[in-house]
PDBQT receptor file of N, H, CA, C and O in Angstrom, charges set to zero:
ATOM      1  N   MET A   1      30.782  -2.520   6.688  1.00  0.00    +0.000 N 
ATOM      2  CA  MET A   1      30.557  -1.313   5.895  1.00  0.00    +0.000 C 
ATOM      3  C   MET A   1      30.117  -1.671   4.477  1.00  0.00    +0.000 C 
ATOM      4  O   MET A   1      29.242  -1.013   3.915  1.00  0.00    +0.000 OA
ATOM      5  N   ASN A   2      30.718  -2.711   3.897  1.00  0.00    +0.000 N 
ATOM      6  H   ASN A   2      31.429  -3.246   4.353  1.00  0.00    +0.000 HD
ATOM      7  CA  ASN A   2      30.391  -3.103   2.543  1.00  0.00    +0.000 C 
ATOM      8  C   ASN A   2      28.926  -3.532   2.420  1.00  0.00    +0.000 C 
ATOM      9  O   ASN A   2      28.266  -3.212   1.431  1.00  0.00    +0.000 OA
ATOM     10  N   SER A   3      28.416  -4.259   3.429  1.00  0.00    +0.000 N 
ATOM     11  H   SER A   3      28.953  -4.518   4.232  1.00  0.00    +0.000 HD
ATOM     12  CA  SER A   3      27.021  -4.694   3.369  1.00  0.00    +0.000 C 
ATOM     13  C   SER A   3      26.068  -3.505   3.525  1.00  0.00    +0.000 C 
ATOM     14  O   SER A   3      24.980  -3.507   2.949  1.00  0.00    +0.000 OA
ATOM     15  N   LEU A   4      26.464  -2.502   4.289  1.00  0.00    +0.000 N 
ATOM     16  H   LEU A   4      27.347  -2.500   4.757  1.00  0.00    +0.000 HD
ATOM     17  CA  LEU A   4      25.641  -1.299   4.427  1.00  0.00    +0.000 C 
ATOM     18  C   LEU A   4      25.562  -0.548   3.099  1.00  0.00    +0.000 C 
ATOM     19  O   LEU A   4      24.493  -0.076   2.711  1.00  0.00    +0.000 OA
ATOM     20  N   ARG A   5      26.690  -0.441   2.408  1.00  0.00    +0.000 N 
ATOM     21  H   ARG A   5      27.558  -0.825   2.723  1.00  0.00    +0.000 HD
ATOM     22  CA  ARG A   5      26.710   0.233   1.109  1.00  0.00    +0.000 C 
ATOM     23  C   ARG A   5      25.846  -0.519   0.098  1.00  0.00    +0.000 C 
ATOM     24  O   ARG A   5      25.120   0.099  -0.680  1.00  0.00    +0.000 OA
ATOM     25  N   LYS A   6      25.923  -1.858   0.108  1.00  0.00    +0.000 N 
ATOM     26  H   LYS A   6      26.514  -2.360   0.740  1.00  0.00    +0.000 HD
ATOM     27  CA  LYS A   6      25.103  -2.659  -0.807  1.00  0.00    +0.000 C 
ATOM     28  C   LYS A   6      23.616  -2.450  -0.538  1.00  0.00    +0.000 C 
ATOM     29  O   LYS A   6      22.821  -2.343  -1.472  1.00  0.00    +0.000 OA
ATOM     30  N   GLU A   7      23.243  -2.391   0.730  1.00  0.00    +0.000 N 
ATOM     31  H   GLU A   7      23.888  -2.478   1.489  1.00  0.00    +0.000 HD
ATOM     32  CA  GLU A   7      21.835  -2.168   1.071  1.00  0.00    +0.000 C 
ATOM     33  C   GLU A   7      21.385  -0.770   0.656  1.00  0.00    +0.000 C 
ATOM     34  O   GLU A   7      20.273  -0.603   0.154  1.00  0.00    +0.000 OA
ATOM     35  N   CYS A   8      22.225   0.221   0.857  1.00  0.00    +0.000 N 
ATOM     36  H   CYS A   8      23.128   0.085   1.265  1.00  0.00    +0.000 HD
ATOM     37  CA  CYS A   8      21.892   1.582   0.420  1.00  0.00    +0.000 C 
ATOM     38  C   CYS A   8      21.758   1.648  -1.095  1.00  0.00    +0.000 C 
ATOM     39  O   CYS A   8      20.860   2.314  -1.609  1.00  0.00    +0.000 OA
ATOM     40  N   ASP A   9      22.646   0.961  -1.816  1.00  0.00    +0.000 N 
ATOM     41  H   ASP A   9      23.376   0.419  -1.399  1.00  0.00    +0.000 HD
ATOM     42  CA  ASP A   9      22.554   0.904  -3.284  1.00  0.00    +0.000 C 
ATOM     43  C   ASP A   9      21.248   0.244  -3.718  1.00  0.00    +0.000 C 
ATOM     44  O   ASP A   9      20.603   0.701  -4.662  1.00  0.00    +0.000 OA
ATOM     45  N   ARG A  10      20.860  -0.827  -3.032  1.00  0.00    +0.000 N 
ATOM     46  H   ARG A  10      21.384  -1.198  -2.265  1.00  0.00    +0.000 HD
ATOM     47  CA  ARG A  10      19.614  -1.522  -3.361  1.00  0.00    +0.000 C 
ATOM     48  C   ARG A  10      18.404  -0.623  -3.124  1.00  0.00    +0.000 C 
ATOM     49  O   ARG A  10      17.477  -0.600  -3.933  1.00  0.00    +0.000 OA
ATOM     50  N   LEU A  11      18.412   0.111  -2.027  1.00  0.00    +0.000 N 
ATOM     51  H   LEU A  11      19.165   0.093  -1.370  1.00  0.00    +0.000 HD
ATOM     52  CA  LEU A  11      17.305   1.019  -1.729  1.00  0.00    +0.000 C 
ATOM     53  C   LEU A  11      17.245   2.173  -2.732  1.00  0.00    +0.000 C 
ATOM     54  O   LEU A  11      16.160   2.591  -3.137  1.00  0.00    +0.000 OA
ATOM     55  N   TRP A  12      18.412   2.686  -3.132  1.00  0.00    +0.000 N 
ATOM     56  H   TRP A  12      19.293   2.347  -2.803  1.00  0.00    +0.000 HD
ATOM     57  CA  TRP A  12      18.451   3.751  -4.141  1.00  0.00    +0.000 C 
ATOM     58  C   TRP A  12      17.854   3.256  -5.451  1.00  0.00    +0.000 C 
ATOM     59  O   TRP A  12      17.061   3.954  -6.082  1.00  0.00    +0.000 OA
ATOM     60  N   LYS A  13      18.242   2.038  -5.861  1.00  0.00    +0.000 N 
ATOM     61  H   LYS A  13      18.887   1.471  -5.348  1.00  0.00    +0.000 HD
ATOM     62  CA  LYS A  13      17.733   1.445  -7.101  1.00  0.00    +0.000 C 
ATOM     63  C   LYS A  13      16.210   1.310  -7.043  1.00  0.00    +0.000 C 
ATOM     64  O   LYS A  13      15.517   1.658  -7.999  1.00  0.00    +0.000 OA
ATOM     65  N   GLU A  14      15.701   0.813  -5.938  1.00  0.00    +0.000 N 
ATOM     66  H   GLU A  14      16.264   0.531  -5.161  1.00  0.00    +0.000 HD
ATOM     67  CA  GLU A  14      14.256   0.641  -5.787  1.00  0.00    +0.000 C 
ATOM     68  C   GLU A  14      13.538   1.992  -5.829  1.00  0.00    +0.000 C 
ATOM     69  O   GLU A  14      12.455   2.102  -6.404  1.00  0.00    +0.000 OA
ATOM     70  N   ALA A  15      14.140   3.018  -5.222  1.00  0.00    +0.000 N 
ATOM     71  H   ALA A  15      15.020   2.929  -4.756  1.00  0.00    +0.000 HD
ATOM     72  CA  ALA A  15      13.541   4.354  -5.241  1.00  0.00    +0.000 C 
ATOM     73  C   ALA A  15      13.506   4.925  -6.662  1.00  0.00    +0.000 C 
ATOM     74  O   ALA A  15      12.545   5.598  -7.036  1.00  0.00    +0.000 OA
ATOM     75  N   VAL A  16      14.548   4.661  -7.451  1.00  0.00    +0.000 N 
ATOM     76  H   VAL A  16      15.329   4.115  -7.147  1.00  0.00    +0.000 HD
ATOM     77  CA  VAL A  16      14.571   5.116  -8.851  1.00  0.00    +0.000 C 
ATOM     78  C   VAL A  16      13.457   4.417  -9.629  1.00  0.00    +0.000 C 
ATOM     79  O   VAL A  16      12.754   5.055 -10.412  1.00  0.00    +0.000 OA
ATOM     80  N   TYR A  17      13.293   3.105  -9.416  1.00  0.00    +0.000 N 
ATOM     81  H   TYR A  17      13.864   2.587  -8.779  1.00  0.00    +0.000 HD
ATOM     82  CA  TYR A  17      12.218   2.362 -10.075  1.00  0.00    +0.000 C 
ATOM     83  C   TYR A  17      10.846   2.920  -9.689  1.00  0.00    +0.000 C 
ATOM     84  O   TYR A  17       9.992   3.138 -10.548  1.00  0.00    +0.000 OA
ATOM     85  N   LEU A  18      10.649   3.146  -8.404  1.00  0.00    +0.000 N 
ATOM     86  H   LEU A  18      11.343   2.969  -7.707  1.00  0.00    +0.000 HD
ATOM     87  CA  LEU A  18       9.355   3.669  -7.934  1.00  0.00    +0.000 C 
ATOM     88  C   LEU A  18       9.047   5.033  -8.543  1.00  0.00    +0.000 C 
ATOM     89  O   LEU A  18       7.933   5.283  -9.004  1.00  0.00    +0.000 OA
ATOM     90  N   ARG A  19      10.050   5.910  -8.540  1.00  0.00    +0.000 N 
ATOM     91  H   ARG A  19      10.955   5.707  -8.165  1.00  0.00    +0.000 HD
ATOM     92  CA  ARG A  19       9.854   7.245  -9.103  1.00  0.00    +0.000 C 
ATOM     93  C   ARG A  19       9.449   7.173 -10.580  1.00  0.00    +0.000 C 
ATOM     94  O   ARG A  19       8.654   7.983 -11.057  1.00  0.00    +0.000 OA
ATOM     95  N   ALA A  20      10.012   6.189 -11.295  1.00  0.00    +0.000 N 
ATOM     96  H   ALA A  20      10.658   5.531 -10.908  1.00  0.00    +0.000 HD
ATOM     97  CA  ALA A  20       9.734   6.034 -12.725  1.00  0.00    +0.000 C 
ATOM     98  C   ALA A  20       8.464   5.233 -12.986  1.00  0.00    +0.000 C 
ATOM     99  O   ALA A  20       8.082   5.041 -14.140  1.00  0.00    +0.000 OA
ATOM    100  N   GLY A  21       7.809   4.766 -11.936  1.00  0.00    +0.000 N 
ATOM    101  H   GLY A  21       8.119   4.922 -10.998  1.00  0.00    +0.000 HD
ATOM    102  CA  GLY A  21       6.597   3.969 -12.126  1.00  0.00    +0.000 C 
ATOM    103  C   GLY A  21       6.883   2.612 -12.737  1.00  0.00    +0.000 C 
ATOM    104  O   GLY A  21       6.028   2.034 -13.409  1.00  0.00    +0.000 OA
ATOM    105  N   TYR A  22       8.092   2.097 -12.505  1.00  0.00    +0.000 N 
ATOM    106  H   TYR A  22       8.787   2.565 -11.960  1.00  0.00    +0.000 HD
ATOM    107  CA  TYR A  22       8.527   0.798 -13.045  1.00  0.00    +0.000 C 
ATOM    108  C   TYR A  22       8.446   0.759 -14.570  1.00  0.00    +0.000 C 
ATOM    109  O   TYR A  22       8.121  -0.268 -15.165  1.00  0.00    +0.000 OA
ATOM    110  N   LYS A  23       8.752   1.911 -15.191  1.00  0.00    +0.000 N 
ATOM    111  H   LYS A  23       9.016   2.745 -14.707  1.00  0.00    +0.000 HD
ATOM    112  CA  LYS A  23       8.822   2.011 -16.652  1.00  0.00    +0.000 C 
ATOM    113  C   LYS A  23      10.111   2.713 -17.029  1.00  0.00    +0.000 C 
ATOM    114  O   LYS A  23      10.625   3.542 -16.278  1.00  0.00    +0.000 OA
ATOM    115  N   SER A  24      10.631   2.372 -18.208  1.00  0.00    +0.000 N 
ATOM    116  H   SER A  24      10.213   1.699 -18.819  1.00  0.00    +0.000 HD
ATOM    117  CA  SER A  24      11.825   3.043 -18.702  1.00  0.00    +0.000 C 
ATOM    118  C   SER A  24      11.526   4.523 -18.901  1.00  0.00    +0.000 C 
ATOM    119  O   SER A  24      10.517   4.890 -19.505  1.00  0.00    +0.000 OA
ATOM    120  N   GLU A  25      12.410   5.360 -18.389  1.00  0.00    +0.000 N 
ATOM    121  H   GLU A  25      13.230   5.062 -17.899  1.00  0.00    +0.000 HD
ATOM    122  CA  GLU A  25      12.221   6.800 -18.557  1.00  0.00    +0.000 C 
ATOM    123  C   GLU A  25      12.580   7.265 -19.963  1.00  0.00    +0.000 C 
ATOM    124  O   GLU A  25      12.283   8.404 -20.325  1.00  0.00    +0.000 OA
ATOM    125  N   LEU A  26      13.205   6.420 -20.754  1.00  0.00    +0.000 N 
ATOM    126  H   LEU A  26      13.446   5.495 -20.461  1.00  0.00    +0.000 HD
ATOM    127  CA  LEU A  26      13.545   6.779 -22.131  1.00  0.00    +0.000 C 
ATOM    128  C   LEU A  26      12.529   6.240 -23.130  1.00  0.00    +0.000 C 
ATOM    129  O   LEU A  26      12.078   6.964 -24.018  1.00  0.00    +0.000 OA
ATOM    130  N   SER A  27      12.170   4.969 -22.984  1.00  0.00    +0.000 N 
ATOM    131  H   SER A  27      12.536   4.381 -22.263  1.00  0.00    +0.000 HD
ATOM    132  CA  SER A  27      11.286   4.355 -23.984  1.00  0.00    +0.000 C 
ATOM    133  C   SER A  27       9.840   4.214 -23.510  1.00  0.00    +0.000 C 
ATOM    134  O   SER A  27       8.935   4.048 -24.328  1.00  0.00    +0.000 OA
ATOM    135  N   GLY A  28       9.618   4.277 -22.204  1.00  0.00    +0.000 N 
ATOM    136  H   GLY A  28      10.353   4.412 -21.539  1.00  0.00    +0.000 HD
ATOM    137  CA  GLY A  28       8.275   4.092 -21.666  1.00  0.00    +0.000 C 
ATOM    138  C   GLY A  28       7.858   2.638 -21.538  1.00  0.00    +0.000 C 
ATOM    139  O   GLY A  28       6.723   2.351 -21.159  1.00  0.00    +0.000 OA
ATOM    140  N   LYS A  29       8.767   1.712 -21.853  1.00  0.00    +0.000 N 
ATOM    141  H   LYS A  29       9.689   1.946 -22.161  1.00  0.00    +0.000 HD
ATOM    142  CA  LYS A  29       8.448   0.287 -21.773  1.00  0.00    +0.000 C 
ATOM    143  C   LYS A  29       8.298  -0.135 -20.313  1.00  0.00    +0.000 C 
ATOM    144  O   LYS A  29       9.067   0.278 -19.446  1.00  0.00    +0.000 OA
ATOM    145  N   ALA A  30       7.280  -0.975 -20.064  1.00  0.00    +0.000 N 
ATOM    146  H   ALA A  30       6.655  -1.311 -20.769  1.00  0.00    +0.000 HD
ATOM    147  CA  ALA A  30       6.985  -1.430 -18.706  1.00  0.00    +0.000 C 
ATOM    148  C   ALA A  30       7.939  -2.537 -18.276  1.00  0.00    +0.000 C 
ATOM    149  O   ALA A  30       8.292  -3.421 -19.056  1.00  0.00    +0.000 OA
ATOM    150  N   GLY A  31       8.343  -2.460 -17.018  1.00  0.00    +0.000 N 
ATOM    151  H   GLY A  31       8.057  -1.742 -16.385  1.00  0.00    +0.000 HD
ATOM    152  CA  GLY A  31       9.198  -3.488 -16.440  1.00  0.00    +0.000 C 
ATOM    153  C   GLY A  31       8.407  -4.697 -15.990  1.00  0.00    +0.000 C 
ATOM    154  O   GLY A  31       7.185  -4.640 -15.852  1.00  0.00    +0.000 OA
ATOM    155  N   LYS A  32       9.112  -5.787 -15.763  1.00  0.00    +0.000 N 
ATOM    156  H   LYS A  32      10.104  -5.833 -15.875  1.00  0.00    +0.000 HD
ATOM    157  CA  LYS A  32       8.473  -7.031 -15.321  1.00  0.00    +0.000 C 
ATOM    158  C   LYS A  32       7.757  -6.858 -13.984  1.00  0.00    +0.000 C 
ATOM    159  O   LYS A  32       6.814  -7.593 -13.693  1.00  0.00    +0.000 OA
ATOM    160  N   GLN A  33       8.191  -5.898 -13.168  1.00  0.00    +0.000 N 
ATOM    161  H   GLN A  33       8.957  -5.300 -13.404  1.00  0.00    +0.000 HD
ATOM    162  CA  GLN A  33       7.585  -5.670 -11.859  1.00  0.00    +0.000 C 
ATOM    163  C   GLN A  33       6.117  -5.284 -11.956  1.00  0.00    +0.000 C 
ATOM    164  O   GLN A  33       5.362  -5.479 -11.004  1.00  0.00    +0.000 OA
ATOM    165  N   ILE A  34       5.705  -4.739 -13.094  1.00  0.00    +0.000 N 
ATOM    166  H   ILE A  34       6.318  -4.580 -13.868  1.00  0.00    +0.000 HD
ATOM    167  CA  ILE A  34       4.294  -4.346 -13.269  1.00  0.00    +0.000 C 
ATOM    168  C   ILE A  34       3.643  -5.094 -14.423  1.00  0.00    +0.000 C 
ATOM    169  O   ILE A  34       2.652  -4.635 -14.991  1.00  0.00    +0.000 OA
ATOM    170  N   GLY A  35       4.202  -6.246 -14.764  1.00  0.00    +0.000 N 
ATOM    171  H   GLY A  35       5.007  -6.619 -14.303  1.00  0.00    +0.000 HD
ATOM    172  CA  GLY A  35       3.594  -7.082 -15.791  1.00  0.00    +0.000 C 
ATOM    173  C   GLY A  35       4.111  -6.871 -17.196  1.00  0.00    +0.000 C 
ATOM    174  O   GLY A  35       3.585  -7.462 -18.138  1.00  0.00    +0.000 OA
ATOM    175  N   GLY A  36       5.130  -6.042 -17.362  1.00  0.00    +0.000 N 
ATOM    176  H   GLY A  36       5.558  -5.562 -16.596  1.00  0.00    +0.000 HD
ATOM    177  CA  GLY A  36       5.707  -5.828 -18.686  1.00  0.00    +0.000 C 
ATOM    178  C   GLY A  36       6.693  -6.919 -19.043  1.00  0.00    +0.000 C 
ATOM    179  O   GLY A  36       6.873  -7.881 -18.297  1.00  0.00    +0.000 OA
ATOM    180  N   ASP A  37       7.323  -6.762 -20.182  1.00  0.00    +0.000 N 
ATOM    181  H   ASP A  37       7.177  -5.980 -20.788  1.00  0.00    +0.000 HD
ATOM    182  CA  ASP A  37       8.262  -7.770 -20.684  1.00  0.00    +0.000 C 
ATOM    183  C   ASP A  37       9.730  -7.395 -20.486  1.00  0.00    +0.000 C 
ATOM    184  O   ASP A  37      10.610  -8.163 -20.871  1.00  0.00    +0.000 OA
ATOM    185  N   HIS A  38      10.008  -6.261 -19.909  1.00  0.00    +0.000 N 
ATOM    186  H   HIS A  38       9.292  -5.636 -19.596  1.00  0.00    +0.000 HD
ATOM    187  CA  HIS A  38      11.369  -5.735 -19.921  1.00  0.00    +0.000 C 
ATOM    188  C   HIS A  38      12.019  -5.732 -18.541  1.00  0.00    +0.000 C 
ATOM    189  O   HIS A  38      11.370  -5.489 -17.523  1.00  0.00    +0.000 OA
ATOM    190  N   VAL A  39      13.315  -6.009 -18.542  1.00  0.00    +0.000 N 
ATOM    191  H   VAL A  39      13.842  -6.206 -19.368  1.00  0.00    +0.000 HD
ATOM    192  CA  VAL A  39      14.111  -5.937 -17.318  1.00  0.00    +0.000 C 
ATOM    193  C   VAL A  39      14.589  -4.498 -17.173  1.00  0.00    +0.000 C 
ATOM    194  O   VAL A  39      15.177  -3.937 -18.098  1.00  0.00    +0.000 OA
ATOM    195  N   LEU A  40      14.337  -3.909 -16.025  1.00  0.00    +0.000 N 
ATOM    196  H   LEU A  40      13.859  -4.365 -15.274  1.00  0.00    +0.000 HD
ATOM    197  CA  LEU A  40      14.730  -2.524 -15.788  1.00  0.00    +0.000 C 
ATOM    198  C   LEU A  40      16.109  -2.457 -15.150  1.00  0.00    +0.000 C 
ATOM    199  O   LEU A  40      16.548  -3.390 -14.478  1.00  0.00    +0.000 OA
ATOM    200  N   ASN A  41      16.780  -1.339 -15.374  1.00  0.00    +0.000 N 
ATOM    201  H   ASN A  41      16.423  -0.580 -15.920  1.00  0.00    +0.000 HD
ATOM    202  CA  ASN A  41      18.066  -1.053 -14.756  1.00  0.00    +0.000 C 
ATOM    203  C   ASN A  41      18.045   0.381 -14.254  1.00  0.00    +0.000 C 
ATOM    204  O   ASN A  41      17.549   1.279 -14.935  1.00  0.00    +0.000 OA
ATOM    205  N   ALA A  42      18.581   0.589 -13.073  1.00  0.00    +0.000 N 
ATOM    206  H   ALA A  42      18.984  -0.140 -12.520  1.00  0.00    +0.000 HD
ATOM    207  CA  ALA A  42      18.747   1.945 -12.541  1.00  0.00    +0.000 C 
ATOM    208  C   ALA A  42      20.205   2.333 -12.762  1.00  0.00    +0.000 C 
ATOM    209  O   ALA A  42      21.112   1.625 -12.324  1.00  0.00    +0.000 OA
ATOM    210  N   HIS A  43      20.426   3.437 -13.428  1.00  0.00    +0.000 N 
ATOM    211  H   HIS A  43      19.689   4.012 -13.784  1.00  0.00    +0.000 HD
ATOM    212  CA  HIS A  43      21.782   3.894 -13.727  1.00  0.00    +0.000 C 
ATOM    213  C   HIS A  43      22.019   5.278 -13.148  1.00  0.00    +0.000 C 
ATOM    214  O   HIS A  43      21.109   6.102 -13.057  1.00  0.00    +0.000 OA
ATOM    215  N   HIS A  44      23.271   5.511 -12.759  1.00  0.00    +0.000 N 
ATOM    216  H   HIS A  44      24.010   4.841 -12.833  1.00  0.00    +0.000 HD
ATOM    217  CA  HIS A  44      23.684   6.838 -12.325  1.00  0.00    +0.000 C 
ATOM    218  C   HIS A  44      23.990   7.677 -13.563  1.00  0.00    +0.000 C 
ATOM    219  O   HIS A  44      24.588   7.186 -14.520  1.00  0.00    +0.000 OA
ATOM    220  N   ILE A  45      23.584   8.920 -13.539  1.00  0.00    +0.000 N 
ATOM    221  H   ILE A  45      23.098   9.319 -12.762  1.00  0.00    +0.000 HD
ATOM    222  CA  ILE A  45      23.896   9.839 -14.640  1.00  0.00    +0.000 C 
ATOM    223  C   ILE A  45      25.354  10.280 -14.513  1.00  0.00    +0.000 C 
ATOM    224  O   ILE A  45      26.107  10.278 -15.487  1.00  0.00    +0.000 OA
ATOM    225  N   ILE A  46      25.732  10.657 -13.294  1.00  0.00    +0.000 N 
ATOM    226  H   ILE A  46      25.121  10.659 -12.503  1.00  0.00    +0.000 HD
ATOM    227  CA  ILE A  46      27.134  10.955 -12.979  1.00  0.00    +0.000 C 
ATOM    228  C   ILE A  46      27.646   9.767 -12.173  1.00  0.00    +0.000 C 
ATOM    229  O   ILE A  46      26.990   9.347 -11.220  1.00  0.00    +0.000 OA
ATOM    230  N   HIS A  47      28.788   9.224 -12.528  1.00  0.00    +0.000 N 
ATOM    231  H   HIS A  47      29.321   9.565 -13.302  1.00  0.00    +0.000 HD
ATOM    232  CA  HIS A  47      29.311   7.994 -11.931  1.00  0.00    +0.000 C 
ATOM    233  C   HIS A  47      29.160   7.957 -10.417  1.00  0.00    +0.000 C 
ATOM    234  O   HIS A  47      29.326   8.973  -9.741  1.00  0.00    +0.000 OA
ATOM    235  N   LYS A  48      28.846   6.781  -9.892  1.00  0.00    +0.000 N 
ATOM    236  H   LYS A  48      28.712   5.956 -10.441  1.00  0.00    +0.000 HD
ATOM    237  CA  LYS A  48      28.604   6.625  -8.462  1.00  0.00    +0.000 C 
ATOM    238  C   LYS A  48      29.827   6.778  -7.569  1.00  0.00    +0.000 C 
ATOM    239  O   LYS A  48      29.636   6.946  -6.364  1.00  0.00    +0.000 OA
ATOM    240  N   PRO A  49      31.075   6.736  -8.053  1.00  0.00    +0.000 N 
ATOM    241  CA  PRO A  49      32.180   7.045  -7.138  1.00  0.00    +0.000 C 
ATOM    242  C   PRO A  49      32.108   8.468  -6.569  1.00  0.00    +0.000 C 
ATOM    243  O   PRO A  49      32.767   8.771  -5.575  1.00  0.00    +0.000 OA
ATOM    244  N   ASN A  50      31.313   9.335  -7.197  1.00  0.00    +0.000 N 
ATOM    245  H   ASN A  50      30.778   9.088  -8.005  1.00  0.00    +0.000 HD
ATOM    246  CA  ASN A  50      31.084  10.664  -6.649  1.00  0.00    +0.000 C 
ATOM    247  C   ASN A  50      30.122  10.510  -5.466  1.00  0.00    +0.000 C 
ATOM    248  O   ASN A  50      28.906  10.495  -5.657  1.00  0.00    +0.000 OA
ATOM    249  N   ASN A  51      30.657  10.396  -4.251  1.00  0.00    +0.000 N 
ATOM    250  H   ASN A  51      31.645  10.409  -4.096  1.00  0.00    +0.000 HD
ATOM    251  CA  ASN A  51      29.841  10.101  -3.076  1.00  0.00    +0.000 C 
ATOM    252  C   ASN A  51      28.793  11.165  -2.790  1.00  0.00    +0.000 C 
ATOM    253  O   ASN A  51      27.760  10.858  -2.194  1.00  0.00    +0.000 OA
ATOM    254  N   TYR A  52      29.028  12.392  -3.193  1.00  0.00    +0.000 N 
ATOM    255  H   TYR A  52      29.867  12.641  -3.676  1.00  0.00    +0.000 HD
ATOM    256  CA  TYR A  52      28.049  13.452  -2.968  1.00  0.00    +0.000 C 
ATOM    257  C   TYR A  52      26.756  13.166  -3.739  1.00  0.00    +0.000 C 
ATOM    258  O   TYR A  52      25.669  13.496  -3.265  1.00  0.00    +0.000 OA
ATOM    259  N   LEU A  53      26.867  12.562  -4.908  1.00  0.00    +0.000 N 
ATOM    260  H   LEU A  53      27.750  12.293  -5.293  1.00  0.00    +0.000 HD
ATOM    261  CA  LEU A  53      25.699  12.302  -5.759  1.00  0.00    +0.000 C 
ATOM    262  C   LEU A  53      25.268  10.846  -5.782  1.00  0.00    +0.000 C 
ATOM    263  O   LEU A  53      24.268  10.520  -6.422  1.00  0.00    +0.000 OA
ATOM    264  N   ARG A  54      25.979   9.972  -5.114  1.00  0.00    +0.000 N 
ATOM    265  H   ARG A  54      26.791  10.237  -4.595  1.00  0.00    +0.000 HD
ATOM    266  CA  ARG A  54      25.737   8.528  -5.198  1.00  0.00    +0.000 C 
ATOM    267  C   ARG A  54      24.289   8.149  -4.903  1.00  0.00    +0.000 C 
ATOM    268  O   ARG A  54      23.730   7.297  -5.593  1.00  0.00    +0.000 OA
ATOM    269  N   TYR A  55      23.674   8.756  -3.903  1.00  0.00    +0.000 N 
ATOM    270  H   TYR A  55      24.129   9.448  -3.342  1.00  0.00    +0.000 HD
ATOM    271  CA  TYR A  55      22.321   8.379  -3.505  1.00  0.00    +0.000 C 
ATOM    272  C   TYR A  55      21.282   9.454  -3.819  1.00  0.00    +0.000 C 
ATOM    273  O   TYR A  55      20.165   9.405  -3.304  1.00  0.00    +0.000 OA
ATOM    274  N   SER A  56      21.634  10.403  -4.644  1.00  0.00    +0.000 N 
ATOM    275  H   SER A  56      22.542  10.443  -5.063  1.00  0.00    +0.000 HD
ATOM    276  CA  SER A  56      20.681  11.425  -5.077  1.00  0.00    +0.000 C 
ATOM    277  C   SER A  56      19.763  10.836  -6.147  1.00  0.00    +0.000 C 
ATOM    278  O   SER A  56      20.236  10.310  -7.154  1.00  0.00    +0.000 OA
ATOM    279  N   LEU A  57      18.473  10.924  -5.929  1.00  0.00    +0.000 N 
ATOM    280  H   LEU A  57      18.089  11.351  -5.110  1.00  0.00    +0.000 HD
ATOM    281  CA  LEU A  57      17.525  10.405  -6.936  1.00  0.00    +0.000 C 
ATOM    282  C   LEU A  57      17.574  11.224  -8.220  1.00  0.00    +0.000 C 
ATOM    283  O   LEU A  57      17.248  10.717  -9.294  1.00  0.00    +0.000 OA
ATOM    284  N   ASP A  58      17.977  12.477  -8.115  1.00  0.00    +0.000 N 
ATOM    285  H   ASP A  58      18.243  12.889  -7.243  1.00  0.00    +0.000 HD
ATOM    286  CA  ASP A  58      18.125  13.308  -9.320  1.00  0.00    +0.000 C 
ATOM    287  C   ASP A  58      19.281  12.833 -10.195  1.00  0.00    +0.000 C 
ATOM    288  O   ASP A  58      19.373  13.214 -11.362  1.00  0.00    +0.000 OA
ATOM    289  N   ASN A  59      20.163  12.001  -9.637  1.00  0.00    +0.000 N 
ATOM    290  H   ASN A  59      20.088  11.691  -8.689  1.00  0.00    +0.000 HD
ATOM    291  CA  ASN A  59      21.285  11.465 -10.384  1.00  0.00    +0.000 C 
ATOM    292  C   ASN A  59      21.013  10.052 -10.896  1.00  0.00    +0.000 C 
ATOM    293  O   ASN A  59      21.940   9.344 -11.288  1.00  0.00    +0.000 OA
ATOM    294  N   GLY A  60      19.752   9.641 -10.893  1.00  0.00    +0.000 N 
ATOM    295  H   GLY A  60      18.998  10.216 -10.574  1.00  0.00    +0.000 HD
ATOM    296  CA  GLY A  60      19.414   8.303 -11.362  1.00  0.00    +0.000 C 
ATOM    297  C   GLY A  60      18.416   8.324 -12.491  1.00  0.00    +0.000 C 
ATOM    298  O   GLY A  60      17.615   9.251 -12.612  1.00  0.00    +0.000 OA
ATOM    299  N   ILE A  61      18.467   7.286 -13.326  1.00  0.00    +0.000 N 
ATOM    300  H   ILE A  61      19.117   6.533 -13.227  1.00  0.00    +0.000 HD
ATOM    301  CA  ILE A  61      17.515   7.138 -14.408  1.00  0.00    +0.000 C 
ATOM    302  C   ILE A  61      17.185   5.647 -14.540  1.00  0.00    +0.000 C 
ATOM    303  O   ILE A  61      18.051   4.788 -14.376  1.00  0.00    +0.000 OA
ATOM    304  N   CYS A  62      15.940   5.368 -14.834  1.00  0.00    +0.000 N 
ATOM    305  H   CYS A  62      15.236   6.066 -14.967  1.00  0.00    +0.000 HD
ATOM    306  CA  CYS A  62      15.464   3.995 -14.999  1.00  0.00    +0.000 C 
ATOM    307  C   CYS A  62      15.341   3.714 -16.494  1.00  0.00    +0.000 C 
ATOM    308  O   CYS A  62      14.626   4.412 -17.213  1.00  0.00    +0.000 OA
ATOM    309  N   VAL A  63      16.056   2.672 -16.953  1.00  0.00    +0.000 N 
ATOM    310  H   VAL A  63      16.637   2.105 -16.369  1.00  0.00    +0.000 HD
ATOM    311  CA  VAL A  63      16.061   2.327 -18.383  1.00  0.00    +0.000 C 
ATOM    312  C   VAL A  63      15.917   0.823 -18.559  1.00  0.00    +0.000 C 
ATOM    313  O   VAL A  63      16.091   0.057 -17.611  1.00  0.00    +0.000 OA
ATOM    314  N   THR A  64      15.594   0.404 -19.790  1.00  0.00    +0.000 N 
ATOM    315  H   THR A  64      15.452   1.026 -20.560  1.00  0.00    +0.000 HD
ATOM    316  CA  THR A  64      15.517  -1.025 -20.097  1.00  0.00    +0.000 C 
ATOM    317  C   THR A  64      16.791  -1.464 -20.768  1.00  0.00    +0.000 C 
ATOM    318  O   THR A  64      16.934  -2.637 -21.111  1.00  0.00    +0.000 OA
TER     319      THR A  64
């Protein structure tokens, strides 16, 4: 079960990056995935222990 959750978390993170075009949604800085200088992070707006929102893309933001 733990490995399934990790894979789902990884897919959610990648989907947040894709939706943001691999750029920070706050600063607009490009991530290394598209040739920029910045490391991107996908963060939950509402903490991920809330299982109802854990994998909602509307609950994610891409930042540097």
